[in-house]
C-alpha positions as CSV (number, residue, x, y, z in Angstrom):
1,M,0.1,0.0,0.0
2,K,1.3,3.4,-0.9
3,A,1.8,5.7,2.1
4,K,-0.6,8.6,2.2
5,K,0.3,12.2,3.3
6,T,-1.1,13.4,6.6
7,G,-2.0,16.9,5.4
8,Q,1.0,18.5,7.0
9,E,3.1,20.7,4.8
10,N,6.2,19.6,6.5
11,P,5.7,17.0,9.2
12,Q,9.4,17.1,10.2
13,K,9.6,20.5,11.6
14,T,12.0,21.1,14.6
15,D,11.7,22.7,17.9
16,G,15.2,23.7,18.4
17,Q,16.1,20.8,20.7
18,G,19.0,19.5,18.7
19,G,17.2,20.2,15.4
20,F,15.1,17.0,15.9
21,P,11.8,16.5,13.9
22,F,8.4,16.2,15.5
23,F,5.0,15.3,14.2
24,N,2.0,17.6,15.1
25,R,0.1,16.2,18.0
26,E,-3.4,16.9,16.6
27,L,-2.8,15.6,13.2
28,S,-1.2,12.5,14.7
29,W,-4.4,11.9,16.7
30,L,-6.5,12.2,13.5
31,E,-4.3,9.6,11.9
32,F,-5.2,7.3,14.8
33,N,-8.9,7.9,14.2
34,K,-8.3,7.0,10.5
35,R,-7.0,3.6,11.7
36,V,-10.2,3.1,13.7
37,L,-12.2,4.0,10.6
38,G,-10.1,1.4,8.7
39,E,-11.6,-1.3,11.0
40,A,-15.0,-0.2,10.0
41,R,-14.1,-0.4,6.3
42,D,-12.6,-3.9,6.7
43,R,-14.9,-5.9,4.4
44,N,-13.8,-9.1,6.0
45,A,-15.2,-8.0,9.4
46,R,-18.7,-8.8,10.6
47,L,-21.3,-6.1,9.9
48,L,-22.2,-5.1,13.5
49,E,-18.5,-5.0,14.5
50,R,-18.0,-2.5,11.6
51,L,-20.9,-0.4,12.8
52,K,-19.3,-0.4,16.3
53,F,-16.1,1.0,14.8
54,L,-18.0,3.7,12.9
55,S,-19.6,4.7,16.3
56,I,-16.2,4.8,17.9
57,V,-14.9,7.2,15.2
58,S,-17.8,9.6,16.0
59,S,-17.3,9.4,19.7
60,N,-13.5,10.0,19.4
61,L,-14.2,13.1,17.2
62,D,-16.7,14.4,19.8
63,E,-14.0,14.3,22.5
64,F,-11.4,15.6,20.2
65,F,-13.3,18.7,19.4
66,Q,-14.3,19.3,23.0
67,I,-10.8,19.2,24.2
68,R,-8.1,19.6,21.5
69,V,-9.9,21.9,19.0
70,A,-11.2,24.0,21.9
71,S,-7.7,24.3,23.1
72,L,-6.6,25.5,19.7
73,C,-9.4,28.1,19.6
74,R,-8.3,29.4,22.9
75,Q,-4.7,29.7,21.8
76,I,-5.7,31.6,18.7
77,A,-7.8,34.0,20.7
78,S,-4.9,34.6,23.1
79,G,-2.4,35.5,20.4
80,N,-1.8,32.5,18.0
81,Y,1.6,31.8,19.6
82,V,3.6,28.8,18.5
83,S,4.1,26.2,21.3
84,D,3.9,23.0,19.3
85,P,7.2,21.1,18.8
86,S,6.4,20.6,15.2
87,G,6.5,24.4,14.7
88,M,2.9,24.7,13.5
89,S,0.9,27.7,14.7
90,P,-2.5,27.1,16.3
91,A,-4.2,28.8,13.2
92,S,-2.5,26.5,10.8
93,Q,-3.2,23.4,13.0
94,L,-6.9,24.4,13.2
95,E,-7.1,24.8,9.4
96,E,-5.5,21.3,8.9
97,V,-7.7,19.8,11.6
98,Y,-10.9,21.0,9.9
99,R,-9.7,19.8,6.5
100,E,-8.7,16.3,7.7
101,A,-11.8,16.0,9.9
102,R,-14.1,16.6,7.0
103,K,-12.2,14.1,4.9
104,L,-12.6,11.6,7.7
105,V,-16.4,12.2,8.2
106,S,-16.9,11.9,4.4
107,R,-15.2,8.5,4.3
108,Q,-17.1,7.4,7.4
109,Y,-20.5,8.2,5.8
110,R,-19.6,6.6,2.6
111,C,-18.8,3.4,4.5
112,L,-22.1,3.6,6.3
113,H,-24.3,4.3,3.2
114,E,-22.5,2.4,0.5
115,E,-21.5,-0.6,2.4
116,I,-22.8,-1.3,6.0
117,L,-26.4,-0.3,5.8
118,P,-27.1,-2.0,2.4
119,Q,-25.4,-5.1,3.6
120,L,-27.3,-5.1,6.9
121,A,-30.5,-4.8,4.9
122,G,-29.4,-7.9,2.9
123,R,-29.0,-9.7,6.1
124,G,-32.4,-8.8,7.4
125,L,-31.7,-5.6,9.4
126,V,-33.3,-2.7,7.5
127,F,-32.9,1.0,8.4
128,L,-35.7,3.3,7.3
129,L,-35.9,7.0,6.9
130,P,-39.2,9.0,6.9
131,K,-39.2,8.9,3.0
132,D,-39.4,5.1,3.2
133,Y,-42.3,4.8,5.7
134,T,-45.4,3.0,4.6
135,E,-48.8,4.3,5.8
136,E,-48.9,1.5,8.2
137,R,-45.6,2.5,9.7
138,K,-46.6,6.2,9.8
139,S,-49.6,5.2,11.7
140,F,-47.6,3.1,14.2
141,L,-45.2,6.0,14.8
142,S,-48.1,8.5,15.2
143,E,-49.6,6.3,18.0
144,L,-46.1,5.8,19.6
145,F,-45.6,9.6,19.5
146,T,-48.8,10.3,21.1
147,R,-48.5,7.7,23.8
148,E,-44.8,7.8,24.8
149,I,-42.8,10.6,23.1
150,F,-45.0,13.7,23.0
151,P,-45.4,13.9,26.8
152,V,-41.6,14.0,27.3
153,L,-40.9,16.8,24.7
154,T,-40.4,20.6,25.6
155,P,-40.2,22.8,22.6
156,F,-38.3,26.1,23.2
157,R,-37.7,29.2,21.1
158,M,-34.2,30.1,20.0
159,K,-33.0,33.7,19.4
160,K,-29.8,35.2,18.7
161,G,-27.8,36.4,21.8
162,E,-30.0,34.3,24.2
163,N,-28.5,31.5,26.2
164,I,-31.8,30.5,28.0
165,L,-32.6,26.9,27.4
166,S,-29.4,26.5,25.4
167,P,-28.8,23.4,23.3
168,G,-26.2,22.1,25.7
169,N,-23.2,20.1,24.8
170,L,-23.5,17.2,22.4
171,K,-27.2,16.8,22.7
172,L,-29.2,16.0,19.7
173,H,-31.9,18.6,18.8
174,A,-34.4,19.3,16.1
175,A,-34.9,22.8,15.0
176,F,-37.9,24.2,13.1
177,L,-38.5,27.3,11.1
178,L,-42.0,28.3,11.9
179,E,-44.6,30.6,10.3
180,A,-47.8,31.6,12.0
181,L,-51.0,30.6,10.3
182,A,-53.4,33.2,9.2
183,G,-55.8,34.1,12.0
184,A,-54.2,31.9,14.5
185,K,-53.7,33.3,18.0
186,T,-50.0,32.5,18.7
187,P,-47.8,33.5,21.6
188,F,-44.9,34.6,19.3
189,R,-44.8,37.0,16.4
190,D,-42.6,36.8,13.5
191,E,-39.9,39.5,13.7
192,E,-38.3,41.0,10.6
193,D,-34.7,40.8,12.0
194,S,-35.2,37.5,13.8
195,P,-36.8,34.4,12.2
196,L,-39.2,32.3,14.4
197,V,-37.1,29.2,15.3
198,A,-38.1,26.6,17.8
199,A,-36.0,23.6,18.9
200,V,-36.7,20.4,20.8
201,H,-34.2,18.2,22.5
202,I,-34.3,14.5,21.3
203,P,-34.6,12.9,24.8
204,S,-31.8,10.5,25.6
205,I,-34.0,8.9,28.3
206,L,-36.1,7.2,25.5
207,P,-34.7,4.4,23.3
208,R,-33.2,5.8,20.1
209,V,-33.8,2.7,18.0
210,I,-37.5,2.1,17.3
211,F,-38.5,-1.2,15.7
212,L,-41.2,-0.9,13.1
213,P,-44.0,-3.3,12.3
214,K,-43.5,-5.6,9.2
215,S,-46.0,-6.8,6.7
216,P,-46.6,-10.6,6.1
217,A,-44.3,-10.5,3.0
218,D,-41.4,-9.3,5.2
219,T,-40.6,-12.6,6.7
220,G,-37.1,-12.8,8.2
221,K,-36.6,-9.0,8.1
222,V,-36.4,-6.5,11.0
223,Y,-37.1,-2.9,10.3
224,F,-36.0,0.0,12.4
225,T,-35.9,3.8,12.5
226,L,-34.6,6.3,15.0
227,L,-36.3,8.4,17.6
228,E,-35.4,11.8,16.0
229,Y,-37.2,10.8,12.8
230,A,-40.3,9.8,14.6
231,I,-40.2,13.3,16.2
232,L,-39.7,15.0,12.8
233,E,-42.5,13.0,11.2
234,N,-45.0,14.1,14.0
235,A,-43.6,17.6,14.9
236,F,-46.6,19.4,13.6
237,R,-48.4,18.4,16.7
238,L,-45.9,20.3,18.7
239,F,-46.7,23.7,17.0
240,E,-50.4,24.3,16.7
241,G,-51.2,27.5,15.0
242,Y,-47.9,27.4,13.0
243,K,-46.7,26.0,9.7
244,I,-43.3,24.3,9.7
245,K,-41.4,25.7,6.8
246,E,-38.0,23.9,7.4
247,S,-36.6,21.4,9.8
248,I,-33.1,20.3,10.6
249,L,-31.3,18.0,13.2
250,F,-28.3,19.6,14.9
251,R,-25.7,19.1,17.7
252,V,-23.6,21.7,19.4
253,T,-20.1,20.8,20.6
254,R,-18.8,23.0,23.3
255,D,-15.4,23.5,25.0
256,G,-15.2,20.7,27.5
257,D,-11.8,21.6,29.0
258,I,-13.3,23.7,31.7
259,G,-10.8,24.2,34.6
260,V,-11.8,24.1,38.4
261,D,-10.9,26.7,41.0
262,E,-8.1,24.8,42.8
263,E,-8.1,27.2,45.7
264,R,-11.5,26.0,46.9
265,D,-10.4,23.3,49.2
266,E,-13.4,23.5,51.7
267,D,-16.1,23.3,48.9
268,F,-14.3,21.5,46.1
269,V,-17.3,19.3,45.4
270,D,-19.4,22.4,44.8
271,A,-16.6,23.8,42.6
272,M,-16.7,20.6,40.5
273,E,-20.4,20.7,40.1
274,E,-20.0,24.3,38.8
275,V,-17.7,23.0,36.2
276,L,-20.4,20.6,34.9
277,V,-22.9,23.4,34.6
278,R,-20.3,25.7,32.8
279,R,-19.5,22.9,30.4
280,E,-23.2,22.9,29.2
281,N,-22.9,26.7,28.3
282,S,-19.2,27.1,27.3
283,A,-17.9,28.4,24.0
284,V,-19.2,26.6,20.8
285,V,-16.4,24.9,18.8
286,R,-18.5,22.9,16.4
287,L,-22.0,22.9,15.0
288,S,-23.2,19.7,13.4
289,V,-26.3,19.8,11.1
290,T,-28.0,17.5,8.7
291,D,-27.5,18.5,5.1
292,T,-31.2,19.2,4.3
293,G,-30.5,22.5,2.6
294,G,-32.6,25.5,3.3
295,S,-31.8,28.5,5.6
296,L,-31.9,26.9,9.0
297,R,-28.1,26.0,9.0
298,D,-27.1,29.7,8.5
299,I,-29.8,30.8,11.0
300,L,-28.4,28.5,13.7
301,S,-24.8,29.5,12.9
302,S,-25.8,33.1,13.4
303,F,-27.7,32.4,16.7
304,L,-24.7,30.5,18.1
305,E,-22.1,33.0,16.6
306,I,-20.0,30.3,14.9
307,R,-18.0,30.7,11.7
308,P,-18.6,28.5,8.7
309,P,-15.3,26.4,9.1
310,A,-16.7,25.1,12.3
311,V,-20.0,24.1,10.8
312,F,-20.1,20.4,9.7
313,E,-22.9,19.1,7.5
314,Y,-23.8,15.4,7.9
315,P,-26.0,12.9,6.0
316,D,-28.6,11.0,8.0
317,P,-28.2,9.9,10.7
318,I,-26.4,12.9,12.2
319,D,-25.0,11.0,15.3
320,I,-23.6,7.6,14.5
321,S,-22.1,7.4,18.0
322,G,-25.6,6.6,19.3
323,L,-26.0,3.6,17.0
324,D,-25.1,0.9,19.6
325,P,-24.9,-2.6,18.0
326,A,-26.2,-3.9,21.4
327,A,-29.6,-2.3,20.4
328,F,-30.1,-5.1,17.8
329,P,-30.6,-8.4,19.7
330,G,-30.8,-11.7,17.8
331,F,-28.2,-10.9,15.1
332,D,-25.4,-12.8,16.7
333,N,-24.1,-14.0,13.3
334,L,-23.3,-10.4,12.5
335,R,-21.0,-10.1,15.6
336,D,-17.6,-11.4,16.6
337,E,-17.5,-14.6,18.7
338,S,-17.3,-13.9,22.3
339,W,-13.9,-14.1,24.0
340,I,-14.6,-15.0,27.6
341,P,-12.0,-13.9,30.2
342,R,-10.2,-16.6,32.2
343,G,-9.1,-16.7,35.8
344,P,-5.4,-16.9,36.4
345,H,-4.5,-20.5,37.0
346,E,-2.2,-19.6,39.8
347,I,-5.1,-18.8,42.1
348,P,-7.8,-21.6,42.6
349,G,-11.3,-20.5,43.1
350,T,-11.5,-21.8,46.6
351,Q,-8.1,-20.5,47.9
352,P,-7.8,-17.0,49.4
353,V,-5.8,-14.7,47.3
354,W,-3.4,-13.8,50.0
355,E,-2.4,-17.4,50.6
356,V,-1.0,-17.5,47.0
357,L,0.5,-14.0,47.2
358,K,2.6,-15.0,50.3
359,H,4.6,-17.2,48.0
360,R,4.6,-15.5,44.6
361,D,3.6,-12.5,42.5
362,I,0.7,-12.7,40.1
363,L,0.4,-10.9,36.7
364,L,-3.0,-10.3,35.2
365,H,-3.2,-9.5,31.5
366,H,-6.8,-8.1,30.9
367,P,-9.1,-8.8,29.3
368,Y,-7.7,-12.3,28.7
369,D,-7.3,-12.7,32.4
370,S,-10.6,-11.8,34.1
371,F,-10.8,-8.5,36.1
372,Q,-13.0,-10.6,38.4
373,M,-9.9,-11.6,40.3
374,V,-9.5,-7.9,41.4
375,V,-13.2,-7.8,42.3
376,R,-12.8,-11.0,44.2
377,L,-9.7,-9.7,46.2
378,L,-11.6,-6.7,47.3
379,G,-14.7,-8.8,48.2
380,E,-12.6,-11.1,50.3
381,A,-10.9,-8.2,52.0
382,A,-14.3,-6.5,52.7
383,C,-15.6,-9.6,54.6
384,D,-12.3,-11.0,56.1
385,P,-12.2,-10.2,59.9
386,E,-8.5,-10.1,59.8
387,V,-8.3,-7.2,57.3
388,L,-7.7,-3.9,59.0
389,A,-7.6,-1.4,56.2
390,L,-7.9,-0.8,52.5
391,K,-6.6,2.1,50.5
392,I,-7.3,2.7,46.8
393,T,-7.0,5.3,44.0
394,L,-10.1,5.8,41.9
395,Y,-10.1,7.6,38.6
396,R,-12.8,6.1,36.3
397,T,-15.2,3.5,37.6
398,S,-18.3,1.8,36.0
399,G,-21.9,2.8,36.4
400,D,-22.7,0.0,38.8
401,S,-19.3,-0.6,40.2
402,P,-18.6,-3.8,42.1
403,I,-15.4,-2.1,43.3
404,I,-17.5,0.7,45.0
405,Q,-19.8,-1.9,46.5
406,A,-16.9,-3.9,48.0
407,L,-15.5,-0.7,49.5
408,E,-18.9,0.2,51.0
409,R,-19.2,-3.2,52.6
410,A,-15.6,-3.0,53.9
411,A,-16.3,0.4,55.6
412,Q,-19.6,-0.8,56.9
413,N,-17.8,-3.9,58.4
414,G,-15.6,-1.6,60.4
415,K,-12.4,-1.6,58.2
416,Q,-10.6,1.7,57.7
417,V,-11.3,2.5,54.0
418,T,-9.5,5.3,52.3
419,A,-10.4,6.3,48.7
420,V,-8.4,8.8,46.7
421,M,-11.2,9.8,44.4
422,E,-10.1,12.0,41.5
423,L,-13.0,14.4,40.9
424,K,-11.1,16.0,38.0
425,A,-11.3,12.9,35.8
426,R,-12.7,14.6,32.7
427,F,-16.2,13.6,31.7
428,D,-16.5,11.3,34.7
429,E,-16.7,14.2,37.3
430,E,-20.4,13.7,38.0
431,R,-20.2,9.9,38.5
432,N,-17.1,10.4,40.8
433,I,-18.9,12.9,42.9
434,E,-21.8,10.5,43.4
435,W,-19.3,7.6,44.3
436,A,-17.5,9.8,46.7
437,Q,-20.7,10.7,48.5
438,R,-21.8,7.1,48.8
439,L,-18.4,6.0,50.2
440,Q,-18.6,8.8,52.8
441,R,-22.1,7.8,53.8
442,A,-20.7,4.3,54.3
443,G,-18.0,5.6,56.6
444,A,-15.0,5.7,54.2
445,I,-12.4,8.4,54.2
446,V,-12.5,10.2,50.8
447,I,-9.8,12.4,49.6
448,Y,-10.6,14.5,46.5
449,G,-7.2,14.4,44.8
450,I,-4.5,16.9,44.9
451,A,-4.6,20.6,44.1
452,Y,-3.3,21.4,40.6
453,L,-2.5,17.7,39.8
454,K,-4.7,14.8,38.8
455,V,-4.1,11.5,40.6
456,H,-4.0,9.0,37.7
457,A,-2.0,6.2,39.5
458,K,-3.8,2.9,39.9
459,A,-3.0,1.4,43.3
460,L,-4.7,-0.7,46.0
461,L,-3.3,-1.6,49.4
462,I,-4.8,-4.1,51.8
463,V,-3.5,-4.4,55.3
464,R,-4.2,-7.7,57.1
465,K,-3.5,-8.9,60.6
466,E,-2.0,-12.4,60.5
467,K,-0.6,-14.8,63.1
468,T,3.0,-13.5,63.1
469,A,2.7,-9.9,61.7
470,V,0.7,-7.3,60.0
471,C,1.0,-8.1,56.2
472,R,0.3,-5.8,53.2
473,Y,-1.0,-6.9,49.9
474,V,-0.8,-4.7,46.8
475,H,-2.4,-4.4,43.4
476,L,-0.9,-2.1,40.9
477,S,-2.2,-1.6,37.4
478,T,-1.9,0.2,34.0
479,G,-5.7,0.6,33.8
480,N,-8.6,1.9,35.9
481,Y,-10.6,0.1,38.5
482,N,-13.4,-0.3,36.1
483,D,-15.0,-3.7,35.6
484,K,-16.7,-2.6,32.3
485,T,-13.6,-1.2,30.5
486,A,-11.6,-4.1,31.8
487,R,-13.5,-6.3,29.4
488,L,-12.7,-3.9,26.4
489,Y,-9.2,-2.6,27.2
490,T,-6.0,-4.5,27.3
491,D,-4.2,-3.7,30.7
492,I,-1.7,-5.2,33.0
493,G,-2.5,-5.9,36.7
494,F,0.2,-6.8,39.2
495,L,-0.5,-8.5,42.6
496,T,2.2,-8.9,45.2
497,S,2.9,-9.0,48.9
498,R,6.6,-8.0,48.5
499,E,7.6,-5.9,51.5
500,D,9.7,-3.4,49.5
501,I,6.8,-2.6,47.1
502,A,4.2,-2.6,49.9
503,R,6.3,-0.1,51.8
504,D,6.5,2.2,48.7
505,V,2.8,2.0,48.2
506,S,2.1,2.9,51.8
507,L,4.4,5.9,51.5
508,F,2.6,6.8,48.3
509,F,-0.8,6.8,49.9
510,N,0.5,8.8,52.9
511,A,1.7,11.4,50.4
512,V,-1.4,11.7,48.4
513,T,-3.7,11.8,51.4
514,G,-1.7,14.8,52.6
515,C,0.0,13.3,55.5
516,S,3.6,13.4,54.5
517,V,6.1,15.1,52.1
518,I,6.9,13.6,48.8
519,P,8.3,10.2,49.7
520,S,11.6,8.6,48.8
521,L,10.6,5.4,47.1
522,K,13.0,2.5,46.6
523,K,11.2,0.5,44.0
524,L,8.3,2.6,42.6
525,L,8.7,5.7,40.4
526,M,6.3,8.5,40.9
527,S,5.4,11.5,38.6
528,P,5.8,14.4,38.6
529,E,8.6,13.7,41.1
530,N,11.1,11.4,39.4
531,M,9.5,9.2,36.7
532,K,10.5,11.3,33.8
533,R,14.0,11.7,34.9
534,R,14.4,8.0,35.5
535,L,13.0,7.2,32.1
536,V,15.4,9.6,30.4
537,S,18.2,8.0,32.5
538,L,17.2,4.5,31.4
539,I,17.2,5.5,27.8
540,E,20.6,7.2,28.1
541,R,22.0,4.1,30.0
542,E,20.9,1.9,27.1
543,A,22.9,4.1,24.7
544,A,25.9,4.2,27.0
545,R,26.1,0.4,27.6
546,G,25.6,-0.5,24.0
547,T,28.3,-2.0,21.8
548,E,28.6,-2.7,18.1
549,E,28.0,-6.4,18.8
550,N,25.2,-5.7,21.3
551,P,23.8,-2.3,20.5
552,G,21.2,-2.2,23.1
553,L,17.4,-2.7,22.9
554,I,14.4,-0.8,24.0
555,M,10.8,-2.1,23.6
556,A,8.0,0.1,24.9
557,K,4.2,0.0,24.5
558,M,1.9,2.8,25.5
559,N,-1.1,4.8,24.3
560,S,0.7,8.1,23.3
561,L,4.1,9.4,22.8
562,A,4.3,13.2,22.9
563,D,7.0,14.3,25.5
564,P,9.8,16.2,23.6
565,Q,12.5,15.3,26.2
566,I,11.7,11.6,26.0
567,I,11.5,11.7,22.2
568,T,14.9,13.6,22.1
569,A,16.5,11.0,24.3
570,L,15.1,8.3,22.0
571,Y,16.6,10.0,19.0
572,Q,20.0,10.3,20.6
573,A,19.9,6.6,21.6
574,S,19.1,5.7,18.1
575,Q,22.0,7.7,16.7
576,K,24.3,5.6,19.0
577,G,22.9,2.3,17.5
578,V,20.2,1.4,20.1
579,K,17.4,-0.6,18.5
580,I,14.1,1.0,19.6
581,R,10.8,-0.8,19.0
582,L,7.7,1.1,19.9
583,I,4.1,0.1,20.1
584,V,2.1,3.4,20.3
585,R,-1.7,3.1,19.9
586,G,-2.6,6.7,19.3
587,I,-0.6,9.9,19.2
588,C,3.1,9.6,18.2
589,M,5.0,12.8,17.7
590,L,8.3,10.9,17.1
591,V,9.3,10.6,13.4
592,P,10.9,7.2,12.7
593,G,13.1,6.2,9.8
594,I,15.1,9.4,9.3
595,K,18.7,8.7,8.4
596,N,21.2,9.6,11.1
597,V,18.4,10.5,13.4
598,S,15.8,7.8,13.9
599,E,16.7,5.0,11.5
600,N,17.0,2.5,14.3
601,I,13.4,3.4,15.6
602,S,10.3,1.7,14.3
603,V,6.8,2.4,15.4
604,I,3.6,0.3,15.1
605,S,0.0,0.9,16.2
606,I,-2.4,-2.0,16.8
607,V,-6.1,-1.5,16.4
608,D,-8.2,-4.5,17.1
609,R,-11.3,-5.6,18.9
610,F,-9.8,-4.5,22.3
611,L,-8.5,-1.1,22.9
612,E,-4.7,-1.4,23.5
613,H,-4.2,0.5,26.8
614,S,-1.4,-1.3,28.7
615,R,1.9,0.6,29.3
616,V,5.0,-1.8,29.3
617,F,8.5,-0.7,29.1
618,Y,11.6,-3.0,28.4
619,F,15.3,-2.0,28.7
620,S,17.9,-4.7,27.8
621,G,20.4,-3.1,30.3
622,G,23.4,-4.8,28.8
623,G,22.0,-8.2,29.7
624,S,20.4,-7.3,33.0
625,E,16.9,-7.0,31.6
626,E,14.5,-4.5,33.2
627,V,10.7,-4.5,32.7
628,Y,8.3,-1.9,34.0
629,C,4.6,-1.2,33.9
630,S,3.0,2.1,34.4
631,S,-0.2,4.1,34.6
632,A,1.5,6.8,32.6
633,D,2.0,7.4,28.9
634,W,5.1,9.3,27.7
635,M,3.4,12.6,27.5
636,P,4.0,16.0,29.3
637,R,0.6,15.8,31.1
638,N,1.4,12.3,32.5
639,L,5.0,13.0,33.5
640,E,4.6,16.6,34.7
641,R,1.0,17.3,35.6
642,R,-0.4,14.0,37.0
643,V,0.5,11.8,39.9
644,E,1.4,8.4,38.3
645,L,3.2,5.3,39.3
646,M,5.7,3.1,37.4
647,F,6.6,-0.3,38.9
648,P,9.2,-2.9,38.1
649,V,8.2,-6.5,37.5
650,E,11.2,-8.7,38.7
651,Q,9.8,-12.2,39.3
652,R,11.4,-14.1,36.5
653,D,8.4,-15.8,35.0
654,L,6.4,-12.6,35.0
655,K,9.2,-10.6,33.5
656,K,9.4,-13.3,30.8
657,R,5.7,-13.1,30.1
658,L,5.8,-9.3,29.7
659,I,8.7,-9.6,27.3
660,H,6.6,-12.2,25.4
661,I,3.7,-9.7,25.2
662,L,5.9,-7.0,23.7
663,K,7.5,-9.3,21.2
664,T,4.1,-10.8,20.2
665,C,2.8,-7.2,19.6
666,L,5.8,-6.4,17.5
667,L,5.3,-9.5,15.4
668,D,1.6,-8.6,14.7
669,N,1.1,-8.7,10.9
670,V,-2.7,-8.6,10.8
671,Q,-3.8,-5.7,12.9
672,A,-0.6,-3.7,13.1
673,H,0.0,-0.4,11.2
674,E,3.5,0.9,10.7
675,L,4.3,4.6,11.0
676,K,6.1,6.1,8.1
677,S,8.5,9.1,8.1
678,D,5.8,11.2,6.3
679,G,3.3,10.7,9.2
680,S,1.0,8.2,7.5
681,Y,0.5,4.6,8.6
682,E,0.6,1.5,6.4
683,R,-1.2,-1.7,7.5
684,R,1.0,-4.7,7.6
685,K,0.0,-7.5,5.3
686,C,0.6,-11.3,5.4
687,D,0.1,-13.2,2.3
688,N,0.7,-16.6,4.0
689,P,-2.1,-17.4,6.5
690,K,0.2,-19.8,8.3
691,K,2.5,-17.1,9.2
692,A,-0.3,-14.6,10.3
693,V,0.2,-13.2,13.7
694,R,-2.8,-11.4,15.3
695,S,-1.5,-10.6,18.7
696,Q,-4.8,-10.3,20.5
697,R,-5.9,-13.7,19.2
698,V,-2.6,-15.1,20.3
699,F,-3.1,-13.9,23.9
700,Y,-6.7,-15.2,23.9
701,E,-5.6,-18.6,22.7
702,E,-2.8,-18.7,25.3
703,A,-5.3,-17.9,28.0
704,L,-7.5,-20.7,26.9
705,E,-4.6,-23.2,26.9
706,D,-3.6,-22.0,30.4
707,A,-7.2,-22.6,31.6
708,R,-7.3,-26.1,30.0
709,E,-4.0,-27.1,31.6
710,A,-5.2,-25.8,35.0
711,E,-8.4,-27.8,34.6
712,K,-6.5,-31.0,33.8
713,T,-4.3,-30.4,37.0
714,S,-7.3,-29.8,39.2
715,K,-9.0,-33.0,37.9
716,K,-6.0,-35.3,38.7
717,E,-7.0,-37.9,41.3
718,F,-5.1,-40.6,43.2
719,T,-5.9,-44.2,42.0
720,V,-6.5,-46.1,45.2
721,R,-6.0,-49.9,45.2
722,R,-8.2,-51.7,47.6
723,K,-9.1,-55.4,47.8
724,P,-12.6,-56.5,48.8
725,P,-13.4,-57.5,52.4
726,R,-12.6,-61.2,53.3
727,E,-16.2,-62.2,54.0
728,I,-17.3,-61.7,50.3
729,I,-14.3,-63.6,48.8
730,K,-15.6,-66.8,47.4
């Protein structure tokens, strides 16, 4: 496949740090979303899985505009100063972002309308727009509208300069251009300088997918439409006395990166709740509308005071992110086979976890290894009379979190429970406030993070009184304590009772709860204190120890690579011959393959059914191999503005397993994409099926094999020889 340009005029601009090249962060992220779209366009994939990836593309773009595009808009407003290592100004970045985003959306909808929807219809799942409704289906929707939809709707008038009943953030709305009927007594009058426009929120509390009746001739087919079209079809009932001249569907995207007043220690929860309110009324960064023509698009743009480059026209349906494949039961043949997580064979189901951890460390590779082991550990701790205390960091949790439930039980059972709840976890603030209040009601101590920093580390400490001493058990992870995402994201979990690590974790918790100075840790590395410095040192050491025969090797897996100092250190190591093999899922600002700069560096990105989320770092160390896992990516925000942990894995079999994970990912020739020096990615191809390596399938099959071996071991029984009693011998 021929490499494609990224849209950057010169993707290898320098920042003055040794004249090294850097890709632009925003355009690199859009390249990642193109790889996600590539999964939706894969004609060998099952249809509902393809629809899922289309939905992910839309969700990703929503967050990108809320955070990154909003940041560019603020930079332009404050002077358009250049701070990006690639040398691009905010204005030029924004121009490229708009251009690339439009191209991405165009490809996305072509895939939906030309491939996925027609093929779904051919397999019996048929999507209908209002123009396709039969009289029978119109009647069905009319009755449904009267019975269930109409009572929920609240139309409101929109006028320029008024923010009352604003369209909020990312909420789907319908807008109507109205004209009063002759002789009708109406509450509003048309104004020459302000057209009469009303809007109605498409309520998210109602199911978006509506299944329609089928005729006797439609055997084997399922027909569906969407809630917004049922509302458009029956909207005339909302506006008695008016004629609807035009209608349009629209969504407003607002600046989601709203800061909190860090000085408000005493009422920090109130301050965070104010952030949620402000986010619903912050600056508009994108207006999305259906491409229905007419004047409503321009009217809405004027009302919201947004320029044309930030107005995006979409075909139907305007919001693909809401098309959840789970809404279509009974089409299992259009989905991937289920990959069921397995429990680690080292811990039998009946044996308490700590009995195993006294003798060895345990590594969990999610989602192949079940997150249920972590839930089980907390559940046992909550009910064990010998457990004295539990301490945990919480960044993102699920809606019905078994982790929170276990912590509640532990507190109610008299254990000292301390939860460091990060209220500043973007877009999870509201949920985290609710969990914090629940834990407090149960009797837990809740710490609301640290001023000016986010606590992003993933750590759990359990203190247990045993016969000879008080023992500590630790869980560290690259991912959140979230049972839902643990089934969708790849992450590494580490369980241990090692005294040196337990000591460090105890000191870490004392620091983040505000009871000690920044600790001196022996095994763990913590940002923003010393993690970045140590990473640069490890990279430099690899370069210093390398020889011509053994030039050194770095393998690293992460979500994003964007820290200029880390990238510069990698360039310098490459110049000294160190082989650097990187697995970077998303943003990568490092430019590989440049002669005399990065010719020894390769970068791949894996996009598959699970989101690659684990952070694993390997340094050959001149033969003394070192392997670390971390909650942090190699980005300035993680290494300078967040509290993160990086931990070594030293038990020989676990270290070997992590190295195997890295090497298997690097061998992937099915779902891996190679980063080229022009900023584009080229998907690896394997013409010989026998040599195909799909890393996620390899890990799943290995987990299955481990489970089978464990089952064989558990079923082994002694064969007892026993002769019959004497009295029955004939």
